[in-house]
N, C-alpha and C positions, 0 to 999 in steps of 0.2 A: 816654907811649904809652899806648892804654885796651886794657882786655882784649879778647880776641877772644871775640865772641859766636860761642854756636852756632846753627847753621840749622838750625830744624827744620821739615819739612813734614809737618804733621799730616794723615792724610786719613780721612775718616769724615762721617758725618751732623752738620749741624750748625744747617742750617735747617728741618728738618724736626721734626715734635713727636716725642718718644720717650726714652725713659732714655738711651739713645747719646748723644742729641743734647744732652741736659742735660749729662751727663757730660764730655763735647768742650767744650760752652761754658764751664762752670766750670773746667775743668782750662789751658784755653785763656785766660780771663780773669786767674789768678791766675800763670799761665808769663810774661804780656804783661805783666807788672808786674815782670820780673826784668829787671836791667841784664844778665846774661849769657847771653840766650836774645832770638832775632829768630826770630818764628813766623809762619811761613805756612798758614795753611786751607786746603784744597784739598776742595771738598764740591759733591756734584751739587744743583741745585736748578732754577727755573723760568726762570730768566734765563741769558745769558753775560755774566758782567760780572767786574770787580776791583774792589774797595774796601777802604776801610780803616775799622777800627773801634778806635778807641783807639791802642794798638801793634800792633793784630793786622793781617796784611795777608789779606785774603780772596780766595780766585779760587773762583767759582761755575761749574760747567758747566752747561749748560740740558739736562736729558733731554727733549730734542725730539721724539724718537720712542716709541712705547709699549713697555715691556718686553715680552717680550726682542729686540726690533729695535733697541733702542738698546745693544745689548751691545758691539757694535764701537765705535762712535762713544766710549762712555763710556770705554773703557779707554785708548783712544788719546789724548783729552782729558788722564784722569789722568795717562798716561805723559809726555805733553809738557808737562805744567806741571810736574811733578816734574824733568825734564830741564831747564827755565827756571830754575828755582829755584835748581837743581845742590846739594842741602841738605847739612850734616854727616848727619844723620840722619833718616830717615823712619819716622815714627810712625804704625802705622794702628788705627783706632777699630773694634774687634768682627772676629769672623772671617769675616764674609757676604759675599759677591761683590758689589761689585767691590774695594771700597776695599782688603781684606788679597789679593786677587790680585793687584793691580798692585805693591803692596807687594812682596809675594815674588818679581816678576819682578827687582827690583832689589838682592835679595838680596847679589850679589855685587860691584854697584858702589857701593851708599850700605851702610853699617849700618844695618841694618833693625829695628824693634822691633814686637810687636803685643800691643796691648790685648784680652784675653779679656772678653766680657761674660757670655758664655751659650755652653754647648753646644748648637748647633742640632742634633745627633746626638739628643741628652736630650730637647730641647722638641719634637722633632717630633710624637709620641704627643699632645701637647695642639692639633694643629692639623687642620684639615680643609679638604678642598677645592682650590681652586687654590694655596694656601698649604703644604698639605703637599706637593703636585705641586714644587713650586717648590724647597721646602725639600731635596725627597729627589733631585731630580734634580739639582739646581743647587747649593744651599749648604751640602749633607751632604760630597759630593766635593771641593768648595771648601777647607771648614774641614778634610779630611783632609790636604790637599794644602800648604794655608800653616802648617798647625802643624808639617809635617816638612820646610818649607823654613826657615822664620824662628828663628832662633835663639836670640831672646830674647824671652820673652813675661812680659806684665805679669798677672795674675789680681787678683780682689778679697778673695777668702779665704782660708781654707786648705784649703778642702773643695773650693773649685774646682781651686787645686794639685794637690789628689790626682785629680781628675777628669781636668786636665790630661795629667799626667803618665803616665797610660796610655796616651796618643794620641799622644807624642812625646818626643824625646830631649833638646829644647830647654833653657838654660836659665829656670828660672822665678822671677819676681819678685813677692813678695805686696803689693800697695799698695791698700788698702780705697778706697772712693768716700767722697767728701768731703761735709759742710754747709759751705752758704755763712751765715755767722752775721750778715753783714750784712743780709741777706732778712729774719731774724726778731726784729729789733734791738726794734723798738718796735709789734709784733702786739697788738694788742688781741683780746678773745674775742669771739665771733660772738654776741650777744643772743639769735638764734632756735633755740640750743640748748638743748633741754631737759634736765631729770637726773629718775632716773640716765639715762646715755649712754653707748653705745659705738660708736664711729666706726673703719669701715675708710674706707681710701683707697688706691687703686690703678686699675688697667686693673679690666675687669669681662671676666674672661676664665678659663677653666677649669682653667688652671694655679695661679689664686690660691686656689681652693678655697672661695669666699665662699660654696657653697652650704650646705659645713660650719657656718659661724658662722649661718645662716639657721635651720637645723635645729635648732640649739640655742637657739633664740629661746625657743620653747614652754615648753622645759624650764626656763629661766631665768624665764619668766613665772608659773610654779607658786607663786613667792614673792614677785617684782616686779610687779604687774600696770601698773604704768605705767611700763614700762621703755622707751628711745627709741633705735632703731640708725639710726645715719646712712649711709648707703652712697653715699661719693664717688667719682665717676670713669664713663670711659662705656668701652664693649668689645661683642666680638660676643655675651656672654652676656645682655647687659640683658634682652632678652623673655624669657628661660628664669629668670632670676630673678623678674622679675615674678610670671610664671606659679608660682613656688615660694612666693613671699609670698602670693597668694592663697588656694594649695594649704592651706597651713599656719595662714590664716585670722588673718593677725598684719600687714595692712595698714593698720590703725590705727598700730600701733608701727615700720614701717619707713619708713624716707622715701630716697629716691632722689635725689640732688643735684645729679647730673649731672656733667660734667666740670667741674673748677675749676684754674685757674692758682692761683699758688704765694700770691699776692694774695689769694686767696679761700680757699684749704685752710689756711691756717695759722693764720686765728683759727678754723677748727673746730677743730684739735688744741688751741690754748688754751683753747675751751670744754670736750671732752668730758673724762667721768670717765675712760673706759682705751679703749687702742685697740688693734684685734684684726685680726691678719694670720696667717691660716691657710691659708697658701700649701702646694700639694701639692711643690713644686718652685720653691726660690729661690736663687738664687747668692748675692745680697747683701742687697736692701731698702735703698733709699734713703728707702722712707716708713720705717722702722724709727728713722733716723738722724732725721728729721724729728720725730717724736712725743716722741723723748728729747730734742731740743734745746729744744721748749717744755714740759719735763717733765711728761711723761707716761707712765706706767706703761703697759705692755704684755704685750699675751696673744698667743704667736704658735706656731707648728708647730713643733715640734724637726728641720726638715730642713735640708739646703744650709747656707748661710752664716748662717743666723738665730743659730743658736748660739755663733757668735764674736761678735753683737754682744749677745745678750740673755743675762744672766749668769743662770740661771732662781735666783729667790728675792732677785736684787740689785736689778735695775732690770724685772724684768717674769715673768712667768711662762711657761714653755715648755711645751705638750700635746702629746699623742700625735699625729703629723699624720694627720688624718682621722676622729679620735675626735670623735663629737659630745659625748657625755656628760663626758669631760674635760676638752673647752673651754667646755662648761655650767659646770662644777665649778670651773676657775681663772678664769673669769670672776668666778661670783658673789662668791669668796674677795675678790677686789677690790671691786668694787660693794658691798660689806657692809663694807668698811673702808677708811675716808676717812684715818684716819692712815697704813695701810698703803700706799696709794697714792700720797700724800703723800710717804712717804718712800722709796718705789721711783722716782716723778719726780726726786725730789730726784738719787739717785744717777746715772741716767741722763743728766741734764744734766751733771752733773761728768764721767761717762765717754766723753760724745760729743764732748769739749774738743780729742781727740786725733784728729779726724777732719775739722779745717779742712782747708780746700782750700789754705791756705799751705803747711802740711804735707805735703798730698798731694804740691803741685806739689814742692817740697823732696826730697823722695824720688824722687819720677819725673827730677828733675834728677841726682841722684844716680847713677839706671839709665842714663841720657845718658852721662855721664861715664866711667864704671866700661865701657860698650861701645866706648867711643872710644878710649881709654886698651889697651884691648887690641886695638882695630883698628890702631892706631899701633905695637903692640910689635914 
């Protein structure tokens, strides 16, 4: 007789772009390889359909009406899909509405788990306009509700655990994000990257502190006129950042590469001398793992989950968040010392091995089993 599989209904963004969707895709991929897991993804998209992808069963719900008019139908469809699947465990990705909300409704019927990727209440100050209103009126109260209802929560770093522990009495498990080593196995450098070079990868958003990096460029150029800065990504701050580049008179040195898929950005990492991540707030930072996996030294701000990944002096240098002089100083140290760059890059490559998605999937299943055994006591 074969082993009984754990039926998991995973609710979350899967088909749309964004960090939560990437996390869900990768975790789902590695869970679906397992003999002991039967995985169902329930996600909102543009069609109403059910399809299989390798070992995954994907239920896509069509967001037919514009938000917020779609709320009742989305909640109803998510609810019906869970009942149809009748899982052993409901696992919601992200504390935003509606995935986490529907999971919380089922707290008493099925064992429920929530992975928190960021704290809406914390991030709200970085949003403007419609996103701010939506966050304040819907996502923030929803976050408080789900964190109080769902009794098992996964966070990606010890710093996040501290933040979440202030809001809830639920049991908190720390499982980091992962990196897919299959994706980077045969990456070749991008020939267009010139040296000495600094690379930033991520959203062009206020929260990412890219202006701090740009303001540090003139200071770095006092000793290195031929410096090349590559900004990869897209987002609401693009216009402001380009204006800043003009104001600082560094247009010759800064290149905006636009949004890059994994296939495009990995060669950039491989080619750059130093990767800089100047975030003002960061719960984890998958981009840091990517840079480490491709053997690059990192300069990053000492906030949130970043010190969990960057050990100062080992695989990179931490600078005082928002401090332009400190960022310039730390980056200069690495740009001027090839031997140090290589040493830190090597250390990072070694450190990142423990963040494989196989390992993350294994630890997630251990949480599933712990929850189920408690439920059955």
